[in-house]
C-alpha positions as CSV (number, residue, x, y, z in Angstrom):
1,M,15.7,7.3,-24.1
2,T,17.5,4.3,-25.5
3,T,15.8,0.9,-25.8
4,P,17.8,-0.6,-22.9
5,A,16.7,2.4,-20.7
6,V,13.0,1.9,-21.7
7,R,13.4,-1.8,-21.0
8,E,14.7,-1.0,-17.6
9,M,11.9,1.4,-16.9
10,A,9.3,-1.2,-17.9
11,G,11.0,-3.7,-15.6
12,R,10.8,-1.3,-12.7
13,C,7.1,-0.6,-13.3
14,L,6.4,-4.3,-13.5
15,V,8.2,-4.8,-10.1
16,A,6.2,-2.0,-8.5
17,I,2.9,-3.2,-9.9
18,G,3.4,-6.9,-9.4
19,A,5.1,-6.9,-6.0
20,G,2.7,-4.2,-4.7
21,A,-0.4,-6.2,-5.8
22,I,0.9,-9.5,-4.2
23,V,2.0,-7.9,-0.9
24,G,-1.2,-5.9,-0.7
25,L,-3.3,-9.0,-1.4
26,V,-1.5,-11.2,1.1
27,I,-0.9,-8.8,4.0
28,G,-3.7,-6.3,3.5
29,G,-6.3,-8.6,2.1
30,V,-5.7,-12.1,3.7
31,G,-4.2,-10.5,6.8
32,G,-7.2,-8.2,7.2
33,R,-9.6,-11.2,6.9
34,L,-7.6,-13.1,9.6
35,V,-7.9,-10.1,11.9
36,M,-11.6,-10.0,11.3
37,L,-11.8,-13.7,12.0
38,V,-10.1,-13.1,15.4
39,L,-12.5,-10.3,16.2
40,R,-15.5,-12.3,15.3
41,L,-14.4,-15.2,17.5
42,A,-13.6,-12.8,20.4
43,S,-16.8,-10.8,20.1
44,D,-20.3,-11.6,21.2
45,S,-22.1,-14.2,19.1
46,S,-24.8,-11.7,18.3
47,V,-22.5,-10.0,15.7
48,Q,-22.4,-13.1,13.5
49,G,-23.9,-12.3,10.1
50,V,-24.4,-8.6,10.9
51,L,-23.8,-6.2,8.1
52,T,-20.9,-3.8,8.8
53,D,-20.7,-0.2,7.8
54,D,-18.5,-1.2,4.9
55,G,-21.0,-3.7,3.5
56,F,-19.5,-7.0,4.7
57,R,-21.3,-9.7,6.7
58,I,-19.4,-10.6,9.8
59,G,-18.2,-14.2,9.7
60,Q,-19.3,-14.9,6.1
61,F,-17.3,-15.3,2.9
62,T,-19.1,-13.5,0.1
63,T,-18.4,-11.7,-3.2
64,A,-17.8,-8.6,-1.1
65,T,-14.8,-10.4,0.4
66,I,-13.4,-11.1,-3.0
67,F,-13.9,-7.4,-3.9
68,L,-12.1,-6.4,-0.7
69,L,-9.1,-8.6,-1.7
70,T,-9.0,-6.9,-5.1
71,V,-9.1,-3.5,-3.4
72,T,-6.2,-4.3,-1.1
73,A,-4.2,-5.5,-4.1
74,G,-5.0,-2.3,-5.9
75,L,-4.0,-0.2,-2.9
76,G,-0.8,-2.1,-2.8
77,V,-0.1,-1.2,-6.4
78,A,-1.0,2.4,-6.0
79,T,1.2,3.0,-2.9
80,S,4.1,0.9,-4.5
81,A,3.9,2.9,-7.7
82,L,4.0,6.2,-5.7
83,Y,7.0,4.9,-3.8
84,L,8.8,4.0,-7.0
85,L,8.1,7.5,-8.3
86,L,9.4,9.2,-5.1
87,R,12.1,6.8,-3.8
88,G,14.9,9.0,-5.2
89,A,13.9,11.7,-2.8
90,L,14.0,9.5,0.3
91,L,17.1,8.5,2.3
92,R,18.2,5.1,1.2
93,R,18.8,3.6,4.6
94,V,15.4,4.5,6.1
95,R,13.1,4.2,3.0
96,A,11.4,1.1,4.3
97,A,11.0,2.2,7.9
98,D,9.8,5.7,6.8
99,R,7.2,4.3,4.5
100,G,6.0,1.7,7.0
101,L,5.6,4.4,9.7
102,F,3.9,6.8,7.3
103,M,1.4,4.2,6.0
104,G,0.7,2.9,9.5
105,L,-0.2,6.5,10.7
106,Y,-2.1,7.5,7.5
107,A,-4.0,4.2,7.0
108,G,-4.7,3.8,10.7
109,S,-6.2,7.3,10.9
110,D,-8.3,6.7,7.8
111,I,-9.6,3.2,8.8
112,L,-10.3,3.7,12.5
113,R,-13.6,5.5,13.0
114,P,-15.0,5.7,16.6
115,G,-18.5,6.3,15.5
116,Q,-18.8,3.2,13.2
117,F,-20.7,0.1,14.2
118,D,-17.8,-2.1,13.3
119,F,-15.6,-0.7,16.0
120,A,-18.4,-0.3,18.6
121,A,-19.6,-3.9,18.3
122,L,-16.4,-5.9,17.9
123,D,-13.9,-6.7,20.6
124,P,-11.2,-6.5,21.9
125,K,-10.8,-2.8,21.2
126,L,-7.0,-2.7,21.7
127,F,-6.5,-5.5,19.2
128,I,-8.6,-3.5,16.7
129,V,-6.5,-0.4,17.0
130,V,-3.2,-2.2,16.9
131,S,-4.1,-4.4,14.0
132,F,-5.4,-1.7,11.7
133,V,-2.3,0.3,12.3
134,L,0.2,-2.5,12.0
135,L,-1.3,-4.2,9.0
136,P,-0.8,-1.2,6.6
137,A,2.6,-0.5,8.2
138,L,3.8,-4.0,7.7
139,S,2.4,-4.1,4.1
140,A,4.3,-0.9,3.2
141,L,7.5,-2.1,4.9
142,V,7.5,-5.5,3.2
143,S,6.6,-4.0,-0.2
144,V,9.6,-1.6,0.0
145,L,12.0,-4.4,1.0
146,V,10.7,-6.6,-1.8
147,I,10.8,-3.8,-4.4
148,E,14.3,-2.8,-3.4
149,R,15.5,-6.4,-3.6
150,L,13.9,-7.0,-7.0
151,L,15.3,-3.7,-8.4
152,T,18.8,-5.3,-8.1
153,V,17.8,-8.1,-10.4
154,E,18.4,-7.7,-14.1
155,P,15.0,-6.8,-15.6
156,W,13.2,-9.7,-17.4
157,S,16.2,-12.1,-16.7
158,R,14.2,-14.6,-14.7
159,R,11.2,-16.1,-16.4
160,G,9.6,-17.4,-13.2
161,L,9.9,-14.1,-11.4
162,T,8.6,-12.2,-14.4
163,A,5.6,-14.6,-14.7
164,A,4.8,-14.2,-11.0
165,L,4.9,-10.4,-11.3
166,V,2.7,-10.4,-14.4
167,I,0.2,-12.7,-12.7
168,G,0.2,-10.4,-9.7
169,A,-0.4,-7.4,-11.9
170,L,-3.3,-9.0,-14.0
171,P,-6.2,-7.8,-11.7
172,L,-4.9,-4.2,-12.2
173,L,-5.1,-4.2,-16.0
174,P,-7.8,-1.5,-16.0
175,A,-5.4,0.9,-14.4
176,L,-2.6,0.1,-16.9
177,P,-3.1,3.3,-19.0
178,V,-2.5,5.4,-15.9
179,F,0.8,3.7,-15.2
180,L,1.8,3.9,-18.9
181,A,1.1,7.6,-18.9
182,V,3.2,8.2,-15.7
183,A,6.0,6.1,-17.1
184,G,5.9,8.0,-20.4
185,A,6.1,11.3,-18.5
186,V,9.2,10.0,-16.6
187,V,10.8,8.8,-19.8
188,A,10.2,12.2,-21.4
189,L,11.5,14.0,-18.3
190,R,14.7,12.0,-18.3
191,S,15.4,13.0,-21.9
192,A,15.8,16.6,-20.5
193,P,18.7,16.3,-18.0
194,R,18.5,19.9,-16.7
195,L,14.8,19.7,-16.0
196,D,15.2,16.3,-14.5
197,N,18.0,17.4,-12.2
198,G,16.1,20.5,-11.1
199,L,13.0,18.6,-10.2
200,H,15.1,15.9,-8.5
201,Q,16.6,18.6,-6.2
202,L,13.2,20.1,-5.5
203,F,11.8,16.7,-4.7
204,R,14.6,15.9,-2.3
205,I,13.4,18.8,-0.2
206,A,9.7,18.9,-0.8
207,V,8.9,15.2,-0.5
208,P,10.5,14.6,3.0
209,V,9.0,17.8,4.3
210,G,5.5,17.1,2.9
211,L,5.5,13.5,4.2
212,T,6.6,14.6,7.6
213,L,3.8,17.2,7.9
214,F,1.3,14.7,6.6
215,A,2.5,12.1,9.1
216,V,2.2,14.5,12.0
217,R,-1.3,15.3,11.0
218,S,-2.2,11.6,10.6
219,A,-0.7,10.9,14.0
220,V,-2.9,13.5,15.7
221,E,-6.0,12.1,14.0
222,L,-5.0,8.5,14.8
223,W,-4.5,9.4,18.5
224,S,-8.0,11.0,18.6
225,D,-9.6,8.0,16.8
226,A,-7.8,5.5,18.9
227,T,-8.7,7.1,22.2
228,G,-12.3,7.4,21.0
229,I,-12.5,3.6,20.3
230,L,-10.7,2.6,23.5
């Protein structure tokens, strides 16, 4: 690929990594902590300081909290990078809504566990279920909207924006080789137009079908988990 094309690809990767990390940190990390604060205030005082199943002390800010914020930023990067890779196979007008719905169902079914102490001891139960479905859905929705908006900006043309994205991406430096490898594979693929077009057509069918089936499975699991908690 030409140098301008590589430059554009690098800009797109920076957008996905930086925006994904920032949105994941703010909505998933800080939003998640605010939800836990509400649950702690609404629950019985006996849960204060109790160690949860995930290793966090209820009502306390510890190094585990910082770790959680880093994890949510990393999850934001991973899902945003996957979206960037698959976005060409998704319908333009419903990309944000589709991804928000999918992540709400998938993450909700993964997070909610009726048998865990966290969900048995904390109240109100309906707030727990709604919050841990809406948070990942909102994070995914916002990240898509931000990424789509930033992809219309000329790569590297705004120093302040570039600096903010780079800062957002800094905690994810250990994963940089993975992103470089994927970006390199995409660059190599686009240098072979026939193969690129063939895979693109395959993805336009396989990706929506696969996501739909996965979403249905997640919805069934989420319903079972939610009814178990409620």
